[in-house]
KESE-900882 format. One record per residue: x, y, z of N, C-alpha, C in turn; residue in three letters. Coordinates in steps of 0.2 Angstrom, whole numbers, plus 2048, in hexadecimal, padded with zeros to 3 digits. Layout:
BEGIN
<atom n_east="X" n_north="Y" n_up="Z" ca_east="X" ca_north="Y" ca_up="Z" c_east="X" c_north="Y" c_up="Z" residu="ALA"/>
...
//
This chain:
BEGIN
<atom n_east="977" n_north="7BF" n_up="3D9" ca_east="971" ca_north="7C3" ca_up="3D9" c_east="973" c_north="7CA" c_up="3DB" residu="MET"/>
<atom n_east="972" n_north="7CF" n_up="3D7" ca_east="974" ca_north="7D6" ca_up="3DA" c_east="970" c_north="7D8" c_up="3E0" residu="PRO"/>
<atom n_east="974" n_north="7DB" n_up="3E4" ca_east="971" ca_north="7DE" ca_up="3EB" c_east="971" c_north="7E5" c_up="3EB" residu="THR"/>
<atom n_east="96C" n_north="7E8" n_up="3ED" ca_east="96C" ca_north="7F0" ca_up="3ED" c_east="96E" c_north="7F2" c_up="3F4" residu="ASP"/>
<atom n_east="973" n_north="7F5" n_up="3F4" ca_east="976" ca_north="7F8" ca_up="3FB" c_east="978" c_north="7FF" c_up="3F9" residu="ILE"/>
<atom n_east="976" n_north="803" n_up="3FE" ca_east="978" ca_north="80A" ca_up="3FE" c_east="97C" c_north="80C" c_up="404" residu="VAL"/>
<atom n_east="982" n_north="810" n_up="403" ca_east="986" ca_north="812" ca_up="408" c_east="986" c_north="81A" c_up="408" residu="ILE"/>
<atom n_east="984" n_north="81D" n_up="40D" ca_east="985" ca_north="824" ca_up="40E" c_east="98C" c_north="825" c_up="410" residu="TYR"/>
<atom n_east="990" n_north="828" n_up="40C" ca_east="997" ca_north="827" ca_up="40D" c_east="99B" c_north="82E" c_up="40D" residu="HIS"/>
<atom n_east="9A0" n_north="82E" n_up="411" ca_east="9A5" ca_north="834" ca_up="411" c_east="9AC" c_north="831" c_up="40F" residu="ASN"/>
<atom n_east="9AE" n_north="832" n_up="409" ca_east="9B5" ca_north="82F" ca_up="408" c_east="9BB" c_north="832" c_up="40C" residu="PRO"/>
<atom n_east="9B9" n_north="837" n_up="410" ca_east="9BF" ca_north="83A" ca_up="414" c_east="9BF" c_north="836" c_up="41B" residu="GLU"/>
<atom n_east="9BA" n_north="832" n_up="41C" ca_east="9B9" ca_north="82E" ca_up="423" c_east="9BC" c_north="827" c_up="422" residu="CYS"/>
<atom n_east="9C0" n_north="825" n_up="426" ca_east="9C3" ca_north="81F" ca_up="426" c_east="9BE" c_north="819" c_up="428" residu="GLY"/>
<atom n_east="9B9" n_north="81B" n_up="42D" ca_east="9B4" ca_north="816" ca_up="42E" c_east="9B0" c_north="815" c_up="428" residu="THR"/>
<atom n_east="9AE" n_north="81A" n_up="424" ca_east="9AA" ca_north="819" ca_up="41E" c_east="9AE" c_north="815" c_up="419" residu="SER"/>
<atom n_east="9B4" n_north="817" n_up="418" ca_east="9B8" ca_north="813" ca_up="413" c_east="9B9" c_north="80C" c_up="415" residu="ARG"/>
<atom n_east="9BA" n_north="80A" n_up="41B" ca_east="9BA" ca_north="803" ca_up="41D" c_east="9B3" c_north="800" c_up="41C" residu="ASN"/>
<atom n_east="9AE" n_north="803" n_up="41D" ca_east="9A7" ca_north="800" ca_up="41C" c_east="9A6" c_north="7FF" c_up="415" residu="THR"/>
<atom n_east="9A8" n_north="803" n_up="411" ca_east="9A7" ca_north="803" ca_up="40A" c_east="9AB" c_north="7FD" c_up="407" residu="LEU"/>
<atom n_east="9B1" n_north="7FC" n_up="40A" ca_east="9B6" ca_north="7F7" ca_up="408" c_east="9B3" c_north="7F0" c_up="40A" residu="ALA"/>
<atom n_east="9B0" n_north="7EF" n_up="410" ca_east="9AD" ca_north="7E9" ca_up="412" c_east="9A7" c_north="7E7" c_up="40D" residu="MET"/>
<atom n_east="9A3" n_north="7EC" n_up="40B" ca_east="99D" ca_north="7EB" ca_up="407" c_east="9A0" c_north="7E8" c_up="400" residu="ILE"/>
<atom n_east="9A5" n_north="7EB" n_up="3FE" ca_east="9A8" ca_north="7E9" ca_up="3F7" c_east="9AC" c_north="7E2" c_up="3F8" residu="ARG"/>
<atom n_east="9AE" n_north="7E1" n_up="3FF" ca_east="9B2" ca_north="7DA" ca_up="400" c_east="9AC" c_north="7D4" c_up="400" residu="ASN"/>
<atom n_east="9A6" n_north="7D6" n_up="400" ca_east="9A1" ca_north="7D1" ca_up="400" c_east="99F" c_north="7D0" c_up="3F9" residu="ALA"/>
<atom n_east="9A2" n_north="7D4" n_up="3F4" ca_east="9A0" ca_north="7D3" ca_up="3ED" c_east="99B" c_north="7D7" c_up="3EB" residu="GLY"/>
<atom n_east="999" n_north="7DD" n_up="3EE" ca_east="994" ca_north="7E1" ca_up="3ED" c_east="996" c_north="7E8" c_up="3EB" residu="ILE"/>
<atom n_east="994" n_north="7EB" n_up="3E6" ca_east="996" ca_north="7F2" ca_up="3E4" c_east="990" c_north="7F6" c_up="3E6" residu="GLU"/>
<atom n_east="990" n_north="7FA" n_up="3EC" ca_east="98A" ca_north="7FD" ca_up="3EE" c_east="989" c_north="804" c_up="3EA" residu="PRO"/>
<atom n_east="983" n_north="807" n_up="3EB" ca_east="982" ca_north="80E" ca_up="3E9" c_east="985" c_north="812" c_up="3EE" residu="HIS"/>
<atom n_east="98A" n_north="816" n_up="3EC" ca_east="98E" ca_north="81A" ca_up="3F1" c_east="98B" c_north="821" c_up="3F0" residu="VAL"/>
<atom n_east="988" n_north="824" n_up="3F6" ca_east="986" ca_north="82A" ca_up="3F6" c_east="98A" c_north="82F" c_up="3FB" residu="VAL"/>
<atom n_east="98E" n_north="833" n_up="3F8" ca_east="992" ca_north="838" ca_up="3FB" c_east="98D" c_north="83D" c_up="3FE" residu="GLU"/>
<atom n_east="98B" n_north="83C" n_up="404" ca_east="985" ca_north="840" ca_up="407" c_east="987" c_north="847" c_up="409" residu="TYR"/>
<atom n_east="98E" n_north="849" n_up="409" ca_east="990" ca_north="850" ca_up="40A" c_east="98E" c_north="854" c_up="403" residu="LEU"/>
<atom n_east="98F" n_north="850" n_up="3FE" ca_east="98E" ca_north="853" ca_up="3F7" c_east="986" c_north="853" c_up="3F5" residu="LYS"/>
<atom n_east="983" n_north="84D" n_up="3F7" ca_east="97C" ca_north="84B" ca_up="3F5" c_east="979" c_north="849" c_up="3FC" residu="THR"/>
<atom n_east="977" n_north="84E" n_up="400" ca_east="973" ca_north="84B" ca_up="406" c_east="96D" c_north="848" c_up="405" residu="PRO"/>
<atom n_east="96A" n_north="844" n_up="409" ca_east="964" ca_north="841" ca_up="408" c_east="95E" c_north="846" c_up="409" residu="PRO"/>
<atom n_east="959" n_north="845" n_up="406" ca_east="953" ca_north="84A" ca_up="407" c_east="951" c_north="849" c_up="40E" residu="ALA"/>
<atom n_east="94D" n_north="84E" n_up="411" ca_east="94B" ca_north="84D" ca_up="418" c_east="947" c_north="847" c_up="41A" residu="ARG"/>
<atom n_east="942" n_north="845" n_up="415" ca_east="93E" ca_north="83F" ca_up="416" c_east="942" c_north="839" c_up="416" residu="ALA"/>
<atom n_east="947" n_north="839" n_up="412" ca_east="94B" ca_north="833" ca_up="412" c_east="950" c_north="832" c_up="418" residu="LEU"/>
<atom n_east="953" n_north="838" n_up="41A" ca_east="957" ca_north="838" ca_up="420" c_east="953" c_north="836" c_up="426" residu="LEU"/>
<atom n_east="94D" n_north="838" n_up="427" ca_east="948" ca_north="836" ca_up="42C" c_east="947" c_north="82E" c_up="42C" residu="ILE"/>
<atom n_east="946" n_north="82C" n_up="426" ca_east="944" ca_north="825" ca_up="425" c_east="94B" c_north="821" c_up="426" residu="GLN"/>
<atom n_east="951" n_north="823" n_up="424" ca_east="957" ca_north="81F" ca_up="426" c_east="958" c_north="81F" c_up="42D" residu="LEU"/>
<atom n_east="957" n_north="824" n_up="431" ca_east="957" ca_north="825" ca_up="438" c_east="953" c_north="81F" c_up="43B" residu="ILE"/>
<atom n_east="94C" n_north="81F" n_up="439" ca_east="947" ca_north="81B" ca_up="43C" c_east="949" c_north="814" c_up="43A" residu="GLU"/>
<atom n_east="94B" n_north="812" n_up="434" ca_east="94D" ca_north="80B" ca_up="432" c_east="953" c_north="809" c_up="436" residu="ARG"/>
<atom n_east="958" n_north="80D" n_up="437" ca_east="95E" ca_north="80B" ca_up="43B" c_east="95C" c_north="80A" c_up="443" residu="ALA"/>
<atom n_east="956" n_north="80C" n_up="445" ca_east="954" ca_north="80B" ca_up="44C" c_east="958" c_north="811" c_up="450" residu="GLY"/>
<atom n_east="959" n_north="816" n_up="44D" ca_east="95D" ca_north="81C" ca_up="451" c_east="958" c_north="822" c_up="452" residu="LEU"/>
<atom n_east="95B" n_north="826" n_up="456" ca_east="957" ca_north="82D" ca_up="457" c_east="95C" c_north="832" c_up="453" residu="THR"/>
<atom n_east="959" n_north="837" n_up="451" ca_east="95D" ca_north="83C" ca_up="44E" c_east="963" c_north="83E" c_up="452" residu="PRO"/>
<atom n_east="963" n_north="83E" n_up="458" ca_east="968" ca_north="840" ca_up="45D" c_east="96E" c_north="83B" c_up="45C" residu="ARG"/>
<atom n_east="96C" n_north="834" n_up="45B" ca_east="971" ca_north="82F" ca_up="45B" c_east="974" c_north="82F" c_up="454" residu="GLN"/>
<atom n_east="971" n_north="832" n_up="44F" ca_east="975" ca_north="833" ca_up="448" c_east="979" c_north="839" c_up="448" residu="LEU"/>
<atom n_east="978" n_north="83E" n_up="44D" ca_east="97C" ca_north="844" ca_up="44C" c_east="984" c_north="842" c_up="44D" residu="LEU"/>
<atom n_east="988" n_north="845" n_up="449" ca_east="98F" ca_north="845" ca_up="44A" c_east="991" c_north="84B" c_up="44D" residu="ARG"/>
<atom n_east="996" n_north="84A" n_up="453" ca_east="998" ca_north="850" ca_up="456" c_east="99F" c_north="852" c_up="454" residu="GLU"/>
<atom n_east="9A4" n_north="84D" n_up="453" ca_east="9AB" ca_north="84E" ca_up="452" c_east="9AB" c_north="851" c_up="44B" residu="LYS"/>
<atom n_east="9AF" n_north="856" n_up="44B" ca_east="9B1" ca_north="85A" ca_up="444" c_east="9AB" c_north="85D" c_up="441" residu="GLY"/>
<atom n_east="9A6" n_north="85F" n_up="445" ca_east="9A0" ca_north="863" ca_up="442" c_east="99F" c_north="869" c_up="446" residu="THR"/>
<atom n_east="999" n_north="86C" n_up="445" ca_east="997" ca_north="872" ca_up="448" c_east="992" c_north="871" c_up="44E" residu="SER"/>
<atom n_east="992" n_north="86A" n_up="450" ca_east="98E" ca_north="868" ca_up="455" c_east="98E" c_north="86D" c_up="45B" residu="TYR"/>
<atom n_east="993" n_north="86E" n_up="45E" ca_east="994" ca_north="872" ca_up="464" c_east="992" c_north="879" c_up="463" residu="GLY"/>
<atom n_east="994" n_north="87C" n_up="45D" ca_east="992" ca_north="883" ca_up="45C" c_east="98B" c_north="884" c_up="45A" residu="GLU"/>
<atom n_east="988" n_north="87F" n_up="458" ca_east="980" ca_north="87F" ca_up="457" c_east="97C" c_north="87E" c_up="45D" residu="LEU"/>
<atom n_east="980" n_north="87C" n_up="462" ca_east="97C" ca_north="87A" ca_up="468" c_east="978" c_north="874" c_up="468" residu="GLY"/>
<atom n_east="97A" n_north="86F" n_up="464" ca_east="976" ca_north="869" ca_up="463" c_east="977" c_north="864" c_up="469" residu="LEU"/>
<atom n_east="97B" n_north="865" n_up="46D" ca_east="97B" ca_north="861" ca_up="473" c_east="975" c_north="863" c_up="478" residu="GLY"/>
<atom n_east="971" n_north="868" n_up="477" ca_east="96B" ca_north="86A" ca_up="47B" c_east="966" c_north="864" c_up="47A" residu="ASP"/>
<atom n_east="965" n_north="861" n_up="480" ca_east="960" ca_north="85B" ca_up="480" c_east="959" c_north="85D" c_up="47F" residu="GLU"/>
<atom n_east="958" n_north="864" n_up="47F" ca_east="951" ca_north="866" ca_up="47E" c_east="94F" c_north="867" c_up="477" residu="ALA"/>
<atom n_east="954" n_north="866" n_up="473" ca_east="953" ca_north="867" ca_up="46B" c_east="94F" c_north="861" c_up="469" residu="LEU"/>
<atom n_east="94A" n_north="862" n_up="465" ca_east="945" ca_north="85D" ca_up="462" c_east="949" c_north="859" c_up="45D" residu="SER"/>
<atom n_east="946" n_north="853" n_up="45B" ca_east="949" ca_north="84F" ca_up="456" c_east="948" c_north="853" c_up="44F" residu="ASP"/>
<atom n_east="943" n_north="857" n_up="44E" ca_east="942" ca_north="85B" ca_up="448" c_east="948" c_north="860" c_up="448" residu="GLU"/>
<atom n_east="94A" n_north="863" n_up="44D" ca_east="94F" ca_north="868" ca_up="44D" c_east="956" c_north="865" c_up="44C" residu="ALA"/>
<atom n_east="957" n_north="85F" n_up="44E" ca_east="95D" ca_north="85B" ca_up="44C" c_east="95D" c_north="859" c_up="445" residu="LEU"/>
<atom n_east="958" n_north="857" n_up="442" ca_east="957" ca_north="855" ca_up="43B" c_east="958" c_north="85C" c_up="437" residu="VAL"/>
<atom n_east="955" n_north="861" n_up="439" ca_east="957" ca_north="868" ca_up="436" c_east="95E" c_north="869" c_up="436" residu="ASP"/>
<atom n_east="961" n_north="868" n_up="43B" ca_east="969" ca_north="86A" ca_up="43B" c_east="96D" c_north="865" c_up="437" residu="ALA"/>
<atom n_east="96B" n_north="85F" n_up="436" ca_east="96E" ca_north="85A" ca_up="432" c_east="96D" c_north="85C" c_up="42A" residu="MET"/>
<atom n_east="967" n_north="85E" n_up="429" ca_east="965" ca_north="860" ca_up="422" c_east="969" c_north="867" c_up="420" residu="MET"/>
<atom n_east="96A" n_north="86B" n_up="425" ca_east="96D" ca_north="871" ca_up="423" c_east="975" c_north="870" c_up="423" residu="ALA"/>
<atom n_east="977" n_north="86B" n_up="427" ca_east="97F" ca_north="86A" ca_up="428" c_east="980" c_north="862" c_up="427" residu="ASN"/>
<atom n_east="980" n_north="85F" n_up="421" ca_east="980" ca_north="858" ca_up="420" c_east="986" c_north="855" c_up="424" residu="PRO"/>
<atom n_east="98B" n_north="859" n_up="425" ca_east="991" ca_north="856" ca_up="429" c_east="98F" c_north="853" c_up="430" residu="VAL"/>
<atom n_east="989" n_north="856" n_up="432" ca_east="987" ca_north="854" ca_up="439" c_east="984" c_north="84D" c_up="438" residu="LEU"/>
<atom n_east="983" n_north="84A" n_up="432" ca_east="980" ca_north="843" ca_up="432" c_east="986" c_north="83E" c_up="433" residu="ILE"/>
<atom n_east="985" n_north="83A" n_up="438" ca_east="98B" ca_north="835" ca_up="439" c_east="98B" c_north="830" c_up="433" residu="ASN"/>
<atom n_east="991" n_north="82D" n_up="432" ca_east="992" ca_north="829" ca_up="42D" c_east="996" c_north="823" c_up="42F" residu="ARG"/>
<atom n_east="995" n_north="81E" n_up="42B" ca_east="991" ca_north="81D" ca_up="425" c_east="98B" c_north="81A" c_up="426" residu="PRO"/>
<atom n_east="986" n_north="81C" n_up="423" ca_east="97F" ca_north="818" ca_up="424" c_east="97F" c_north="813" c_up="41E" residu="LEU"/>
<atom n_east="97D" n_north="80D" n_up="41F" ca_east="97D" ca_north="808" ca_up="41A" c_east="976" c_north="805" c_up="41A" residu="VAL"/>
<atom n_east="973" n_north="805" n_up="414" ca_east="96C" ca_north="802" ca_up="413" c_east="96D" c_north="7FB" c_up="40F" residu="VAL"/>
<atom n_east="96B" n_north="7F6" n_up="411" ca_east="96B" ca_north="7EF" ca_up="40E" c_east="964" c_north="7EC" c_up="40E" residu="THR"/>
<atom n_east="963" n_north="7E7" n_up="40B" ca_east="95C" ca_north="7E3" ca_up="40C" c_east="95B" c_north="7E0" c_up="413" residu="PRO"/>
<atom n_east="961" n_north="7E0" n_up="417" ca_east="960" ca_north="7DE" ca_up="41E" c_east="960" c_north="7E3" c_up="423" residu="LEU"/>
<atom n_east="95F" n_north="7EA" n_up="420" ca_east="95E" ca_north="7EF" ca_up="425" c_east="963" c_north="7F5" c_up="424" residu="GLY"/>
<atom n_east="962" n_north="7FA" n_up="428" ca_east="966" ca_north="800" ca_up="428" c_east="96A" c_north="801" c_up="42E" residu="VAL"/>
<atom n_east="970" n_north="803" n_up="42D" ca_east="974" ca_north="803" ca_up="433" c_east="979" c_north="809" c_up="433" residu="ARG"/>
<atom n_east="97A" n_north="80C" n_up="438" ca_east="980" ca_north="811" ca_up="439" c_east="986" c_north="80C" c_up="43A" residu="LEU"/>
<atom n_east="98B" n_north="80C" n_up="436" ca_east="990" ca_north="807" ca_up="436" c_east="996" c_north="80A" c_up="43A" residu="CYS"/>
<atom n_east="995" n_north="80B" n_up="440" ca_east="99A" ca_north="80D" ca_up="445" c_east="99A" c_north="808" c_up="44B" residu="ARG"/>
<atom n_east="99F" n_north="803" n_up="44B" ca_east="9A5" ca_north="803" ca_up="447" c_east="9A3" c_north="800" c_up="440" residu="PRO"/>
<atom n_east="9A8" n_north="801" n_up="43C" ca_east="9A7" ca_north="7FF" ca_up="435" c_east="9A5" c_north="7F7" c_up="434" residu="SER"/>
<atom n_east="9A8" n_north="7F3" n_up="438" ca_east="9A6" ca_north="7EC" ca_up="437" c_east="99F" c_north="7EA" c_up="439" residu="GLU"/>
<atom n_east="99B" n_north="7EF" n_up="43C" ca_east="994" ca_north="7ED" ca_up="43D" c_east="990" c_north="7ED" c_up="436" residu="SER"/>
<atom n_east="993" n_north="7EF" n_up="431" ca_east="990" ca_north="7EE" ca_up="42A" c_east="98F" c_north="7E6" c_up="429" residu="VAL"/>
<atom n_east="994" n_north="7E2" n_up="42C" ca_east="994" ca_north="7DB" ca_up="42A" c_east="98D" c_north="7D8" c_up="42D" residu="LEU"/>
<atom n_east="98A" n_north="7DB" n_up="432" ca_east="983" ca_north="7D9" ca_up="434" c_east="97E" c_north="7D9" c_up="42F" residu="ASP"/>
<atom n_east="97E" n_north="7DE" n_up="42B" ca_east="979" ca_north="7DF" ca_up="426" c_east="97A" c_north="7DE" c_up="41F" residu="ILE"/>
<atom n_east="980" n_north="7DB" n_up="41D" ca_east="982" ca_north="7D9" ca_up="417" c_east="97F" c_north="7D2" c_up="415" residu="LEU"/>
<atom n_east="97C" n_north="7D2" n_up="40F" ca_east="978" ca_north="7CB" ca_up="40D" c_east="97D" c_north="7C6" c_up="40B" residu="PRO"/>
<atom n_east="983" n_north="7C7" n_up="40A" ca_east="988" ca_north="7C2" ca_up="408" c_east="98E" c_north="7C2" c_up="40D" residu="GLY"/>
<atom n_east="992" n_north="7BD" n_up="40C" ca_east="998" ca_north="7BC" ca_up="410" c_east="99E" c_north="7C0" c_up="40D" residu="PRO"/>
<atom n_east="9A3" n_north="7C1" n_up="411" ca_east="9A9" ca_north="7C4" ca_up="40F" c_east="9AD" c_north="7BF" c_up="40B" residu="GLN"/>
<atom n_east="9B0" n_north="7C1" n_up="406" ca_east="9B3" ca_north="7BD" ca_up="401" c_east="9BA" c_north="7BB" c_up="403" residu="ARG"/>
<atom n_east="9BD" n_north="7BF" n_up="407" ca_east="9C4" ca_north="7BE" ca_up="409" c_east="9C5" c_north="7C2" c_up="40F" residu="CYS"/>
<atom n_east="9CC" n_north="7C2" n_up="411" ca_east="9CE" ca_north="7C5" ca_up="417" c_east="9CD" c_north="7CD" c_up="416" residu="ALA"/>
<atom n_east="9CC" n_north="7D0" n_up="41C" ca_east="9CB" ca_north="7D7" ca_up="41C" c_east="9CE" c_north="7DA" c_up="422" residu="PHE"/>
<atom n_east="9D2" n_north="7DF" n_up="421" ca_east="9D5" ca_north="7E3" ca_up="427" c_east="9D3" c_north="7EB" c_up="425" residu="ALA"/>
<atom n_east="9D2" n_north="7EE" n_up="42B" ca_east="9D0" ca_north="7F5" ca_up="42A" c_east="9D7" c_north="7F9" c_up="428" residu="LYS"/>
<atom n_east="9D6" n_north="7FF" n_up="426" ca_east="9DB" ca_north="804" ca_up="425" c_east="9E1" c_north="804" c_up="42A" residu="GLU"/>
<atom n_east="9DF" n_north="803" n_up="430" ca_east="9E3" ca_north="803" ca_up="436" c_east="9E7" c_north="7FD" c_up="437" residu="ASP"/>
<atom n_east="9E5" n_north="7F8" n_up="433" ca_east="9E8" ca_north="7F1" ca_up="434" c_east="9E4" c_north="7EC" c_up="438" residu="GLY"/>
<atom n_east="9DF" n_north="7EE" n_up="43B" ca_east="9DB" ca_north="7EA" ca_up="43F" c_east="9D7" c_north="7E5" c_up="43B" residu="GLU"/>
<atom n_east="9D9" n_north="7DE" n_up="43C" ca_east="9D6" ca_north="7D9" ca_up="439" c_east="9CE" c_north="7D8" c_up="43B" residu="GLN"/>
<atom n_east="9CA" n_north="7D8" n_up="436" ca_east="9C3" ca_north="7D8" ca_up="437" c_east="9C0" c_north="7D1" c_up="434" residu="VAL"/>
<atom n_east="9C3" n_north="7CF" n_up="42F" ca_east="9C0" ca_north="7C9" ca_up="42C" c_east="9C7" c_north="7C4" c_up="42A" residu="VAL"/>
<atom n_east="9C6" n_north="7BE" n_up="42C" ca_east="9CC" ca_north="7BA" ca_up="42B" c_east="9CC" c_north="7B7" c_up="424" residu="ASP"/>
<atom n_east="9D1" n_north="7B3" n_up="422" ca_east="9D2" ca_north="7B0" ca_up="41B" c_east="9CC" c_north="7AC" c_up="419" residu="ALA"/>
<atom n_east="9C8" n_north="7A9" n_up="41D" ca_east="9C3" ca_north="7A5" ca_up="41B" c_east="9BC" c_north="7A9" c_up="41B" residu="SER"/>
<atom n_east="9BD" n_north="7B0" n_up="41B" ca_east="9B7" ca_north="7B4" ca_up="41B" c_east="9B3" c_north="7B5" c_up="421" residu="GLY"/>
<atom n_east="9B5" n_north="7B2" n_up="427" ca_east="9B2" ca_north="7B3" ca_up="42D" c_east="9B4" c_north="7B9" c_up="431" residu="GLN"/>
<atom n_east="9AF" n_north="7BC" n_up="434" ca_east="9B0" ca_north="7C2" ca_up="439" c_east="9B4" c_north="7C0" c_up="43E" residu="ARG"/>
<atom n_east="9BA" n_north="7C4" n_up="440" ca_east="9BE" ca_north="7C3" ca_up="445" c_east="9BB" c_north="7C7" c_up="44B" residu="VAL"/>
<atom n_east="9BA" n_north="7C3" n_up="451" ca_east="9B7" ca_north="7C7" ca_up="457" c_east="9BC" c_north="7C9" c_up="45B" residu="ARG"/>
//
């Protein structure tokens, strides 16, 4: 049965690539949204944040962004201001965000996607760095 899964993906990010590969290792071809090219609409971004159980601050990416220059570390900034910053600079949206029938998750680390996939892994899986995540029987390595 087809499963509708969406990944908000950055192909330059190893964590995002590993997450996408684990989705495919479950036999699922997700809808891949390269959010830097096609950012989510404001209402959708707010919905994703809420469904993931996060705050806008928890979704903000600091590394490799203009986070510091924009003063986004200021705790007095409202959630609305943080969402405004993410809308203006999509690179500030941390990735990958994955939407499945079992929930929405910021998949950091990448193997957290396994918690929301509706099917098992079909074979062994190792991350790009060689870390074994799934064994030959399709079971998560702890």
